[in-house]
Each structure stands twice: as C-alpha cells, then as structure tokens.
ROKOLVEX-68207 format. One record per residue (C-alpha): residue number from 1; chain; x, y, z. Coordinates in nm, 4 decimals, m for minus. Example, Ala and Ser with C-alpha at 12.3 -4.5 7.8 and 13.67 -1.06 7.14 Angstrom:
% ROKOLVEX-68207
nuro|koltor|x|y|z
1|A|1.2300|m0.4500|0.7800;
2|A|1.3670|m0.1060|0.7140;
//
This chain:
% ROKOLVEX-68207
nuro|koltor|x|y|z
1|A|4.8358|0.2636|7.6728;
2|A|4.5437|0.5101|7.6691;
3|A|4.4879|0.8106|7.8944;
4|A|4.1819|1.0039|7.7853;
5|A|4.2554|1.0514|7.4128;
6|A|4.6316|1.0253|7.4488;
7|A|4.8365|0.7156|7.3743;
8|A|5.2022|0.6220|7.3975;
9|A|5.3681|0.5317|7.0684;
10|A|5.7211|0.4290|6.9753;
11|A|5.9485|0.4588|6.6739;
12|A|6.2572|0.2424|6.6219;
13|A|6.5473|0.4036|6.4393;
14|A|6.9232|0.4507|6.4258;
15|A|6.9002|0.8030|6.5721;
16|A|6.7045|1.0232|6.8099;
17|A|6.4006|1.1957|6.6602;
18|A|6.2694|1.4694|6.8881;
19|A|6.0485|1.6339|6.6273;
20|A|5.9152|1.4184|6.3420;
21|A|5.9133|1.6246|6.0221;
22|A|5.5955|1.6424|5.8178;
23|A|5.6601|1.5144|5.4631;
24|A|6.0124|1.4248|5.5717;
25|A|5.9859|1.0566|5.4783;
26|A|5.9640|0.8559|5.1565;
27|A|5.6598|0.8266|4.9311;
28|A|5.7058|0.4560|4.8598;
29|A|5.6507|0.3221|5.2116;
30|A|5.3439|0.1154|5.3062;
31|A|5.1032|0.4067|5.3483;
32|A|5.3018|0.6823|5.1804;
33|A|5.5027|0.9730|5.3172;
34|A|5.4555|1.0155|5.6903;
35|A|5.5762|0.8955|6.0303;
36|A|5.5438|0.5297|6.1281;
37|A|5.4982|0.4323|6.4930;
38|A|5.3667|0.1442|6.7045;
39|A|5.1901|0.1181|7.0390;
40|A|5.4113|m0.1781|7.1327;
41|A|5.7484|m0.0918|7.2825;
42|A|5.8973|m0.4369|7.2222;
43|A|5.8048|m0.4132|6.8559;
44|A|5.9771|m0.0743|6.8329;
45|A|6.2898|m0.2303|6.9836;
46|A|6.2913|m0.4958|6.7143;
47|A|6.2361|m0.2334|6.4433;
48|A|6.5254|m0.0341|6.5877;
49|A|6.7452|m0.3428|6.5679;
50|A|6.6473|m0.3949|6.2043;
51|A|6.6695|m0.0298|6.0987;
52|A|6.9681|0.0626|6.3116;
53|A|7.2922|m0.1237|6.3603;
54|A|7.4639|m0.3156|6.6408;
55|A|7.6285|0.0004|6.7740;
56|A|7.3282|0.2355|6.7516;
57|A|6.9678|0.1188|6.7841;
58|A|6.7368|0.3869|6.9249;
59|A|6.3793|0.3709|7.0521;
60|A|6.1957|0.7042|7.0452;
61|A|5.8960|0.7362|7.2771;
62|A|5.6111|0.9821|7.2192;
63|A|5.2707|1.0853|7.3474;
64|A|5.0168|1.1079|7.0662;
65|A|4.7031|1.3132|7.1272;
66|A|4.4196|1.1644|6.9215;
67|A|4.1763|1.4459|7.0022;
68|A|3.9864|1.5495|6.6872;
69|A|4.1999|1.3289|6.4623;
70|A|4.0310|1.1164|6.1972;
71|A|4.1611|0.7604|6.2263;
72|A|4.1347|0.4955|5.9550;
73|A|4.1767|0.1368|6.0760;
74|A|4.2334|m0.0775|5.7674;
75|A|4.1302|m0.3886|5.9637;
76|A|3.7741|m0.2554|5.9434;
77|A|3.7841|m0.3017|5.5643;
78|A|3.9651|m0.6359|5.5292;
79|A|4.2980|m0.7491|5.3922;
80|A|4.2116|m0.6504|5.0340;
81|A|4.1908|m0.2859|5.1404;
82|A|4.5309|m0.3182|5.3075;
83|A|4.6825|m0.4846|4.9991;
84|A|4.5369|m0.2075|4.7830;
85|A|4.6942|0.0599|5.0046;
86|A|5.0392|m0.1008|4.9981;
87|A|5.0267|m0.1606|4.6218;
88|A|4.9151|0.1995|4.5641;
89|A|5.2136|0.3366|4.7565;
90|A|5.4850|0.0798|4.6905;
91|A|5.3991|m0.0537|4.3455;
92|A|5.5066|m0.4006|4.2370;
93|A|5.8216|m0.5228|4.0628;
94|A|5.6721|m0.7703|3.8152;
95|A|5.4490|m0.6246|3.5453;
96|A|5.1714|m0.8902|3.5712;
97|A|5.1464|m0.8201|3.9457;
98|A|5.1398|m0.4463|3.8787;
99|A|4.8583|m0.4858|3.6250;
100|A|4.6361|m0.6855|3.8608;
101|A|4.7464|m0.4664|4.1508;
102|A|4.6128|m0.1563|3.9790;
103|A|4.2756|m0.3267|3.9440;
104|A|4.2768|m0.4222|4.3135;
105|A|4.3514|m0.0569|4.3943;
106|A|4.0611|0.0603|4.1774;
107|A|3.8177|m0.1774|4.3448;
108|A|3.9294|m0.1959|4.7086;
109|A|4.1429|0.1034|4.8067;
110|A|3.9883|0.3202|5.0774;
111|A|3.9954|0.6954|5.0167;
112|A|4.2491|0.8109|5.2784;
113|A|4.2588|1.1772|5.1786;
114|A|4.0562|1.3036|5.4749;
115|A|4.2288|1.0941|5.7441;
116|A|4.4997|1.2029|5.9863;
117|A|4.6049|0.8562|6.1091;
118|A|4.6133|0.5142|5.9410;
119|A|4.6364|0.1900|6.1402;
120|A|4.7273|m0.1401|5.9770;
121|A|4.9788|m0.4158|5.9120;
122|A|5.3442|m0.3377|5.8555;
123|A|5.4873|m0.4852|5.5355;
124|A|5.8605|m0.3974|5.4997;
125|A|6.0557|m0.4464|5.1794;
126|A|6.1167|m0.8210|5.1908;
127|A|5.7552|m0.9111|5.2713;
128|A|5.6164|m0.7307|4.9671;
129|A|5.6976|m1.0558|4.7835;
130|A|5.3996|m1.2056|4.9679;
131|A|5.1690|m0.9377|4.8271;
132|A|5.3219|m0.9864|4.4830;
133|A|5.2605|m1.3616|4.5063;
134|A|4.8946|m1.2899|4.5841;
135|A|4.8691|m1.0635|4.2800;
136|A|5.0215|m1.3421|4.0686;
137|A|4.7493|m1.5800|4.1977;
138|A|5.0031|m1.8000|4.3770;
139|A|4.8432|m1.7624|4.7227;
140|A|4.5034|m1.6572|4.8568;
141|A|4.4156|m1.3816|5.1039;
142|A|4.3985|m1.6229|5.4006;
143|A|4.7573|m1.7250|5.3262;
144|A|4.8617|m1.3591|5.2968;
145|A|4.7319|m1.2957|5.6482;
146|A|4.8896|m1.6140|5.7860;
147|A|5.2321|m1.5311|5.6419;
148|A|5.2246|m1.1776|5.7825;
149|A|5.1199|m1.3018|6.1248;
150|A|5.3970|m1.5605|6.1055;
151|A|5.6496|m1.2849|6.0416;
152|A|5.5192|m1.0927|6.3438;
153|A|5.5908|m0.7609|6.1749;
154|A|5.3155|m0.6060|6.3821;
155|A|5.0649|m0.3280|6.3324;
156|A|5.1663|0.0329|6.2905;
157|A|5.0156|0.3731|6.3558;
158|A|5.0942|0.6010|6.0645;
159|A|5.0837|0.9789|6.1066;
160|A|4.9605|1.1126|5.7756;
161|A|4.8418|1.4715|5.8115;
162|A|5.0131|1.7891|5.9256;
163|A|4.7531|1.8092|6.2012;
164|A|4.8643|1.4688|6.3349;
165|A|5.2268|1.5829|6.3368;
166|A|5.1290|1.8781|6.5568;
167|A|4.9773|1.6370|6.8098;
168|A|5.2737|1.4053|6.8695;
169|A|5.5158|1.5015|7.1488;
170|A|5.8558|1.3483|7.2188;
171|A|5.9052|1.2060|7.5686;
172|A|6.2412|1.0313|7.5566;
173|A|6.4848|0.8308|7.3474;
174|A|6.7061|0.5468|7.4593;
175|A|6.9504|0.2990|7.3150;
176|A|6.8442|m0.0614|7.2974;
177|A|7.0806|m0.3538|7.2722;
178|A|7.1080|m0.5226|6.9354;
179|A|6.9263|m0.8514|6.9893;
180|A|7.1145|m1.1128|6.7894;
181|A|6.8623|m1.3766|6.8980;
182|A|6.5745|m1.1722|6.7562;
183|A|6.7698|m1.1080|6.4342;
184|A|6.8348|m1.4809|6.3929;
185|A|6.4685|m1.5639|6.4620;
186|A|6.3568|m1.3027|6.2107;
187|A|6.5927|m1.4502|5.9506;
188|A|6.4623|m1.8015|6.0235;
189|A|6.1008|m1.6930|5.9720;
190|A|6.1856|m1.5141|5.6474;
191|A|6.3531|m1.8305|5.5225;
192|A|6.0411|m2.0308|5.6118;
193|A|5.8257|m1.7842|5.4195;
194|A|6.0593|m1.8073|5.1190;
195|A|6.0526|m2.1873|5.1392;
196|A|5.6724|m2.1877|5.1413;
197|A|5.6606|m1.9521|4.8427;
198|A|5.9088|m2.1615|4.6452;
199|A|5.7132|m2.4772|4.7221;
200|A|5.3899|m2.3177|4.6078;
201|A|5.5483|m2.1988|4.2826;
202|A|5.6831|m2.5478|4.2172;
203|A|5.3384|m2.7017|4.2816;
204|A|5.1735|m2.4583|4.0399;
205|A|5.4300|m2.4959|3.7612;
206|A|5.4994|m2.8693|3.7853;
207|A|5.1830|m3.0197|3.9322;
208|A|4.9189|m2.7830|3.7982;
209|A|4.8098|m2.6900|4.1506;
210|A|4.5120|m2.4528|4.1618;
211|A|4.5040|m2.2133|4.4556;
212|A|4.1680|m2.2339|4.6371;
213|A|3.9847|m1.9530|4.8153;
214|A|3.9924|m1.5821|4.7381;
215|A|4.2754|m1.5170|4.4946;
216|A|4.3460|m1.1872|4.3211;
217|A|4.1854|m1.3167|4.0021;
218|A|3.8699|m1.4047|4.1952;
219|A|3.8697|m1.0695|4.3770;
220|A|3.8687|m0.8648|4.0549;
221|A|3.5935|m1.0604|3.8801;
222|A|3.3386|m0.8781|4.0932;
223|A|3.3553|m0.6518|4.3982;
224|A|3.3556|m0.8647|4.7134;
225|A|3.1837|m0.7545|5.0329;
226|A|3.3830|m0.7807|5.3564;
227|A|3.2187|m0.8915|5.6820;
228|A|3.4335|m0.7744|5.9703;
229|A|3.2583|m0.9870|6.2351;
230|A|3.3638|m1.3108|6.0666;
231|A|3.6632|m1.1802|5.8678;
232|A|3.4956|m1.3148|5.5576;
233|A|3.4505|m1.2028|5.1957;
234|A|3.1542|m1.2877|4.9773;
//
C-alpha cells in the first residue's frame, strides 16, 4: 500500500522487532546483511510460520518512508543479475558451481553500493539448490524462474543502508497462528522441486540430455543483453 512515498511492509519472525538494528543480521543472506521485509502481509505470515514455531509466530508491521532513498529493483536487470547477487552473498556448496558462479558475478552483478533498498526474489536456504543446478548447467534461466514462482517464496524489500533503517517505523506486532496447511503445502512444493531436479539429473547422466535455452555455460561465453519488455536475453 502506498501513501505519498510511504509504504507498509511486514517482517515475519519468532519475536517482536520494534527497532530493526543496522548491520544486525547475517552476511550470507540473499542480499547481504540488512533487514528483509515484504509488502504482502500474507507472505509475512507464512514467513513467520517458517521462521518461528507453532507456539510463537510473529508478524511485525512497519511504515517505510521511501523519500530520497535509492531503490534497486533487480527485476529491471533480469534473472541473471538476481542469481549473481545471491551467489555473491551466499556462495555455493559445490566447487564447480562456485567457479561458474564467480564468473556470473563478474559479468552480471549490479553494483549495489550506492543503493538504500533492494527489491527482488526471495531464495531461502533450500531453494539455493535451484541456483546451484543452474550453475551446474542442469537447468536454464527460464526453469529457474518457473521453479521459484512455483515455490511462491515471494518478492522482498531489503533495507540495506543506515539511511533506510532510519526511515522504517514500527506500527505493531501480532501473533499469527501456525498454519499447518500452509506448511504441508510448502513441503509438497519443495518435494516437487526436488523430484524435478532429480529427474533432470537422471536425464543428463543416463540419457545424455542437453539443456536448451540460456544455461550458465551459455551466459558466460559472452555478455548477454537483457530486454525487460519481453523478459528476454540475447
């Protein structure tokens, strides 16, 4: 919801957070050390259920003043820019993925140093396997996007700078019921993603399947240009 330059944002947690602390997070999250929020209250409830526990899931509601804040929307630069940002901050487990990931970072990462806010997909720990599979040339970028949409992890608004932290104001916090139905649905989707990934690996190893489209290998052969209007790389 927008009112002038102010928006409502939400943060799901296992406790009340009246004053988010600048540099109080972890460096190895999607976009680095900062405060992660969403404009969608229902999404915050689901994050609270995942990050909290059945007895204590808290939604924190804030007003964020965007006046004079520099905002980077990674959707403007395509999924390769988003992958580069996540790889830069999270790293990869398998060395081959890390090697190709570093090259993706060199070629496609947006310089975020002057921005106060970053908007983009949410990954979470278990879905980084999708990014790793891309870096191992097991799936293409269209499949990366489809699998993240399937998981419905949602977009996030990341407060990056000290200036942004000064412009977020707590409104209220409330407990939300642990939604066992949502938890079961989330688990079902994650299993479907895992099943797809296992099937793809089997096709590559046993049948010699070649992944079509824009793979990581293709993306590092030369710098691709992203066309936002058509969501297309060339």
